[in-house]
KEKE-3310 file (N, C-alpha, C; in steps of 0.2 Angstrom, whole numbers, plus 5000, padded with zeros to 4 digits):
npx = (5096:5082:5075:5061:5054:5038:5027:5012:5000:4990:4984:4995:5005:5014:5021:5026:5036:5044:5048:5051:5064:5072:5068:5073:5087:5089:5100:5103:5092:5082:5071:5060:5043:5029:5012:4998:4983:4971:4973:4968:4976:4991:4999:5003:5008:5019:5027:5030:5037:5048:5053:5058:5064:5056:5045:5030:5013:4995:4979:4962:4951:4947:4953:4957:4968:4973:4970:4977:4991:4991:4991:5003:5012:5009:5014:5027:5045:5053:5059:5058:5048:5047:5038:5032:5024:5019:5022:5033:5051:5064:5080:5096:5102:5093:5089:5099:5101:5089:5088:5096:5087:5079:5085:5080:5068:5056:5053:5041:5039:5047:5047:5051:5060:5052:5053:5044:5039:5027:5024:5022:5012:4998:4988:4974:4961:4953:4954:4964:4977:4987:5000:5010:5026:5036:5052:5063:5079:5091:5083:5077:5079:5064:5052:5036:5018:5015:5019:5021:5012:5016:5029:5037:5044:5042:5040:5038:5032:5026:5017:5009:5004:4996:4986:4988:4985:4969:4955:4944:4945:4944:4943:4955:4967:4971:4973:4986:4989:4979:4985:4997:4993:4986:4997:5005:4996:4998:5010:5021:5034:5035:5045:5053:5064:5075:5086:5084:5079:5066:5059:5043:5026:5029:5022:5005:4996:4990:4977:4972:4971:4960:4950:4938:4940:4930:4927:4939:4940)
npy = (5046:5043:5028:5019:5004:4997:4987:4979:4971:4959:4949:4941:4935:4924:4925:4937:4935:4926:4933:4946:4949:4947:4958:4968:4967:4972:4980:4997:5003:5015:5016:5005:5001:4995:4992:4989:4980:4981:4969:4954:4945:4943:4951:4965:4967:4958:4964:4976:4971:4963:4968:4983:4992:4994:5005:5006:5006:5007:5002:5006:4999:4986:4988:4983:4978:4988:5001:5000:4999:5011:5020:5017:5021:5035:5039:5036:5041:5040:5044:5033:5019:5003:4990:4976:4961:4953:4940:4939:4937:4947:4947:4952:4961:4965:4978:4984:4982:4987:5001:5008:5009:5020:5031:5037:5049:5045:5033:5023:5012:4996:4979:4965:4949:4935:4922:4918:4925:4936:4948:4951:4959:4964:4973:4966:4963:4972:4969:4969:4960:4950:4940:4925:4921:4907:4903:4903:4901:4914:4926:4942:4960:4970:4981:4983:4982:4984:4982:4971:4973:4967:4964:4975:4990:5007:5024:5037:5051:5050:5040:5047:5057:5049:5045:5033:5016:5011:5011:5005:4992:4984:4969:4965:4962:4965:4978:4983:4980:4988:5001:5001:5001:5013:5022:5019:5024:5037:5039:5035:5023:5005:4993:4976:4968:4955:4953:4956:4948:4941:4930:4923:4918:4906:4898:4895:4910:4924:4928:4916:4908:4914:4916:4909:4900:4903:4916:4923:4921)
npz = (4950:4958:4966:4969:4977:4976:4984:4984:4996:5002:5014:5014:5022:5023:5010:5011:5022:5015:5003:5004:5010:4998:4990:4997:4995:4982:4971:4971:4975:4983:4992:5000:4999:5006:5004:5013:5010:5019:5026:5034:5041:5050:5044:5044:5057:5057:5048:5054:5065:5060:5048:5050:5041:5031:5022:5028:5023:5025:5021:5027:5023:5012:4995:4983:4970:4960:4966:4978:4973:4967:4978:4984:4974:4973:4985:4984:4983:4973:4956:4948:4948:4955:4953:4962:4965:4980:4980:4972:4968:4966:4957:4964:4955:4946:4942:4935:4921:4917:4920:4911:4900:4903:4900:4889:4887:4882:4886:4896:4903:4909:4907:4917:4916:4919:4916:4908:4893:4894:4888:4874:4863:4852:4840:4832:4821:4827:4840:4856:4858:4870:4875:4878:4871:4865:4872:4862:4857:4861:4871:4867:4869:4867:4860:4867:4871:4885:4902:4916:4930:4941:4941:4936:4930:4931:4925:4936:4934:4921:4924:4933:4925:4917:4925:4932:4937:4932:4942:4940:4937:4948:4958:4953:4939:4922:4923:4921:4908:4902:4906:4900:4886:4886:4888:4876:4866:4869:4864:4871:4876:4879:4886:4885:4895:4895:4903:4916:4929:4938:4949:4949:4953:4959:4968:4972:4971:4981:4975:4969:4979:4987:4978:4967:4952:4943:4947:4944:4931)
capx = (5090:5080:5071:5057:5050:5032:5024:5005:5000:4983:4984:5001:5010:5019:5024:5030:5042:5048:5051:5054:5072:5075:5067:5078:5093:5090:5105:5101:5085:5082:5066:5055:5036:5024:5005:4994:4976:4967:4974:4965:4980:4996:5004:5006:5012:5025:5031:5033:5042:5054:5056:5058:5067:5051:5040:5023:5007:4990:4972:4958:4946:4950:4951:4959:4975:4974:4970:4983:4997:4991:4992:5010:5016:5008:5018:5034:5049:5057:5057:5057:5045:5048:5032:5033:5019:5022:5025:5039:5057:5069:5087:5099:5104:5087:5088:5105:5100:5082:5088:5098:5082:5076:5089:5075:5062:5049:5051:5037:5040:5051:5045:5056:5060:5049:5054:5039:5038:5020:5024:5020:5005:4997:4981:4972:4954:4949:4956:4970:4979:4993:5002:5017:5029:5041:5058:5067:5085:5092:5078:5080:5075:5060:5047:5030:5013:5013:5024:5017:5011:5018:5036:5038:5047:5038:5043:5032:5029:5021:5012:5004:5000:4991:4981:4990:4980:4962:4953:4938:4947:4944:4948:4962:4968:4971:4975:4993:4988:4976:4989:5002:4989:4985:5004:5006:4992:5001:5017:5027:5037:5036:5050:5054:5071:5077:5092:5081:5076:5062:5055:5036:5021:5033:5017:4998:4996:4984:4971:4970:4969:4955:4945:4937:4942:4925:4928:4945:4939)
capy = (5044:5039:5023:5016:4998:4997:4980:4978:4965:4957:4942:4937:4934:4919:4927:4943:4933:4923:4936:4953:4949:4948:4965:4973:4967:4974:4985:5004:5005:5020:5015:5000:5003:4990:4995:4983:4982:4979:4962:4951:4940:4946:4955:4972:4966:4954:4969:4981:4968:4959:4973:4990:4996:4995:5010:5003:5010:5002:5005:5003:4995:4983:4992:4980:4979:4995:5007:4999:5001:5019:5023:5016:5025:5042:5040:5035:5047:5039:5045:5027:5015:4996:4987:4969:4957:4950:4933:4940:4937:4949:4946:4958:4965:4966:4985:4986:4983:4991:5008:5011:5011:5026:5036:5040:5051:5042:5026:5023:5006:4991:4973:4960:4942:4930:4915:4917:4932:4938:4955:4952:4961:4966:4974:4962:4962:4976:4967:4969:4953:4949:4933:4923:4917:4902:4906:4900:4904:4919:4931:4949:4966:4972:4985:4979:4987:4984:4979:4968:4977:4963:4964:4980:4996:5013:5031:5040:5057:5048:5036:5052:5060:5044:5043:5027:5011:5012:5007:5001:4985:4981:4969:4963:4959:4969:4985:4984:4980:4995:5007:5001:5003:5021:5025:5018:5029:5044:5040:5032:5016:5000:4988:4970:4967:4948:4952:4958:4942:4941:4924:4925:4913:4900:4895:4898:4917:4926:4928:4910:4905:4917:4917:4903:4900:4907:4923:4925:4921)
capz = (4949:4964:4964:4975:4976:4979:4985:4987:5000:5005:5017:5011:5027:5021:5005:5014:5025:5010:4997:5006:5010:4991:4988:5001:4993:4976:4971:4968:4977:4989:4997:4999:5002:5006:5005:5015:5008:5024:5028:5041:5044:5054:5039:5047:5063:5055:5044:5059:5069:5057:5043:5051:5036:5026:5023:5028:5022:5025:5020:5033:5020:5006:4989:4977:4968:4957:4971:4983:4970:4965:4984:4985:4969:4975:4991:4982:4982:4967:4949:4945:4953:4953:4956:4964:4969:4986:4978:4967:4971:4961:4958:4966:4949:4942:4940:4932:4914:4916:4921:4905:4895:4905:4897:4884:4890:4879:4889:4902:4908:4907:4910:4919:4914:4924:4914:4902:4890:4893:4886:4868:4862:4846:4838:4826:4820:4832:4847:4859:4860:4873:4875:4879:4866:4867:4873:4857:4857:4866:4871:4865:4871:4862:4862:4868:4873:4892:4907:4921:4937:4947:4940:4930:4932:4928:4926:4940:4931:4916:4927:4936:4919:4914:4930:4936:4936:4932:4948:4937:4936:4955:4962:4950:4932:4916:4924:4918:4901:4900:4907:4894:4880:4886:4887:4869:4863:4870:4861:4875:4874:4884:4884:4889:4896:4897:4907:4922:4932:4944:4950:4950:4953:4962:4972:4971:4973:4985:4972:4967:4986:4989:4973:4963:4945:4940:4948:4941:4923)
cpx = (5087:5075:5067:5054:5044:5029:5017:5004:4992:4984:4989:5006:5016:5024:5029:5037:5047:5052:5053:5061:5075:5074:5072:5085:5095:5094:5102:5095:5086:5077:5062:5048:5032:5017:5001:4986:4971:4967:4970:4970:4985:5001:5007:5010:5019:5030:5034:5038:5048:5057:5055:5060:5062:5047:5033:5018:5001:4983:4967:4952:4950:4948:4953:4966:4977:4975:4975:4989:4997:4993:5000:5014:5015:5013:5026:5038:5053:5055:5055:5054:5045:5042:5033:5027:5023:5024:5030:5046:5062:5076:5090:5101:5099:5086:5094:5104:5093:5084:5092:5093:5079:5080:5085:5070:5055:5048:5047:5038:5044:5049:5051:5055:5058:5050:5049:5037:5030:5019:5022:5013:5004:4989:4980:4964:4950:4950:4963:4972:4986:4994:5009:5020:5034:5048:5063:5073:5086:5086:5081:5076:5071:5055:5040:5024:5011:5019:5019:5017:5014:5026:5039:5041:5045:5041:5037:5029:5024:5016:5006:5000:4995:4985:4982:4985:4973:4958:4946:4939:4947:4940:4955:4961:4967:4972:4981:4993:4985:4980:4994:4999:4988:4992:5006:5003:4995:5008:5023:5029:5037:5041:5050:5061:5072:5082:5090:5077:5072:5058:5048:5032:5025:5028:5010:4998:4990:4977:4968:4968:4962:4949:4944:4939:4937:4925:4934:4944:4934)
cpy = (5040:5034:5020:5009:4999:4990:4981:4972:4965:4950:4938:4936:4930:4921:4933:4940:4929:4927:4944:4954:4950:4955:4970:4972:4969:4980:4992:5007:5010:5019:5009:5001:4997:4993:4989:4985:4979:4972:4960:4946:4945:4950:4961:4971:4963:4959:4974:4977:4966:4964:4980:4994:4998:5001:5007:5008:5005:5006:5002:4999:4992:4986:4989:4982:4986:5000:5006:5001:5008:5022:5023:5021:5033:5044:5039:5041:5046:5042:5039:5023:5007:4992:4979:4967:4954:4943:4933:4941:4940:4948:4953:4963:4966:4973:4987:4987:4988:4998:5011:5013:5018:5032:5040:5042:5049:5035:5027:5018:5001:4985:4969:4953:4938:4923:4914:4924:4933:4945:4956:4954:4964:4968:4970:4961:4966:4974:4968:4963:4953:4942:4931:4919:4912:4905:4902:4904:4909:4925:4938:4954:4968:4977:4981:4984:4988:4981:4977:4972:4973:4962:4969:4986:5002:5020:5035:5046:5055:5044:5041:5055:5056:5042:5036:5021:5013:5008:5004:4994:4981:4974:4968:4961:4964:4976:4987:4984:4986:5001:5007:5003:5010:5024:5025:5023:5036:5045:5038:5025:5012:4995:4982:4969:4960:4948:4954:4952:4943:4934:4926:4919:4906:4896:4898:4905:4918:4926:4921:4906:4908:4918:4911:4905:4904:4914:4926:4926:4927)
cpz = (4955:4962:4970:4972:4979:4978:4988:4991:5003:5008:5014:5016:5025:5015:5007:5017:5020:5005:4999:5007:5003:4989:4991:4999:4986:4975:4968:4970:4983:4994:4995:5003:5001:5008:5007:5013:5013:5026:5034:5044:5048:5050:5042:5053:5062:5052:5049:5063:5066:5051:5044:5046:5031:5028:5023:5028:5023:5024:5025:5029:5013:4999:4983:4975:4965:4962:4976:4980:4969:4972:4985:4980:4971:4981:4990:4981:4976:4961:4946:4950:4951:4957:4957:4967:4975:4985:4973:4971:4966:4963:4960:4961:4944:4939:4935:4924:4912:4916:4915:4900:4897:4903:4891:4888:4888:4883:4896:4906:4904:4911:4912:4916:4920:4922:4909:4900:4889:4890:4879:4867:4855:4845:4832:4826:4825:4839:4849:4861:4864:4875:4876:4873:4868:4867:4868:4856:4862:4866:4870:4868:4865:4865:4862:4870:4880:4896:4913:4927:4943:4946:4935:4934:4928:4930:4930:4936:4925:4919:4930:4930:4916:4919:4934:4933:4936:4937:4946:4937:4943:4954:4959:4943:4927:4917:4921:4911:4898:4901:4901:4888:4880:4885:4879:4865:4863:4867:4865:4873:4881:4882:4888:4889:4899:4902:4915:4925:4938:4944:4952:4949:4954:4965:4970:4974:4978:4982:4971:4974:4989:4985:4969:4956:4941:4941:4945:4933:4922)
residu = (MET:LYS:ILE:SER:ILE:VAL:ILE:PRO:ASN:TRP:ASN:GLY:ILE:GLY:LYS:ILE:GLU:LYS:ASN:LEU:PRO:ALA:ALA:LEU:LYS:VAL:LYS:GLY:VAL:ASP:GLU:VAL:ILE:LEU:VAL:ASP:ASP:ALA:SER:THR:ASP:GLN:SER:VAL:GLU:ILE:ILE:LYS:LYS:ASN:PHE:PRO:GLU:ILE:LYS:LEU:LEU:TRP:GLN:LYS:GLU:ASN:LYS:GLY:PHE:SER:ALA:THR:VAL:ASN:PHE:GLY:VAL:LYS:GLU:ALA:GLN:GLY:GLU:ILE:VAL:TYR:LEU:LEU:ASN:ASN:ASP:ALA:LYS:PRO:SER:GLU:ASP:SER:LEU:ILE:ARG:VAL:LEU:ASP:HIS:PHE:GLY:SER:LYS:LYS:VAL:PHE:SER:VAL:GLY:CYS:ASN:THR:GLY:GLY:ASN:TRP:SER:TRP:ALA:LYS:PHE:GLU:ASN:GLY:PHE:PHE:TRP:HIS:PHE:MET:THR:PRO:GLN:LEU:GLY:LYS:PRO:ALA:VAL:HIS:GLN:THR:LEU:TRP:ALA:SER:GLY:GLY:SER:GLY:VAL:PHE:ARG:LYS:ASN:ILE:TRP:GLU:SER:LEU:GLY:GLY:PHE:ASP:GLU:ILE:TYR:LYS:PRO:PHE:TYR:GLU:GLU:ASP:VAL:ASP:LEU:GLY:TYR:ARG:ALA:THR:LYS:ARG:GLY:TYR:ILE:ASN:ILE:TRP:GLU:PRO:ALA:SER:PHE:VAL:GLU:HIS:HIS:MET:GLU:PRO:GLY:VAL:ILE:SER:GLN:HIS:HIS:SER:ARG:LEU:GLU:ILE:SER)
# end
């Protein structure tokens, strides 16, 4: 089973230098793709100079998170695509437990453990609710309704059949929840795997650095 890591980037030069080495050490990966979303910093130059093993793609105009990820997934050679934000640092063995789940053809995605379980979701009173639950006792594998687009693993052929992230969500947020919801409606399964560790949100992200709280809300 061939596996591709896809990392979107926009003006994340410091995060690239800090976190790309960890992505390159993940066991079982066949290629690492970084898609630059028309950065105005030196991201592209730094990647070319310091990370020649990376497959670098770039867009001439800024298109937002969904379009950037969709571009990367389209170009990925893997049957399984591991999405990582540029501020995410995966453990070397983060794929070991995840890949077992894909033995079932019904499994579309597996979310990684970032230290807070945001993958719980439910339908209630006509609304789709997604939320974090306290880590009480030993966290367990469970079926959920979505996996994070910043630290999740996806089956490419199902991704393509669903049309990937809906680009109406430009520039960012909720595209992964929407995709998981659409997959669930089609009868596919999303899983959360506590044994797959990814450090995420260790510092302010690119979004919070470039957009106000009002814009994000």
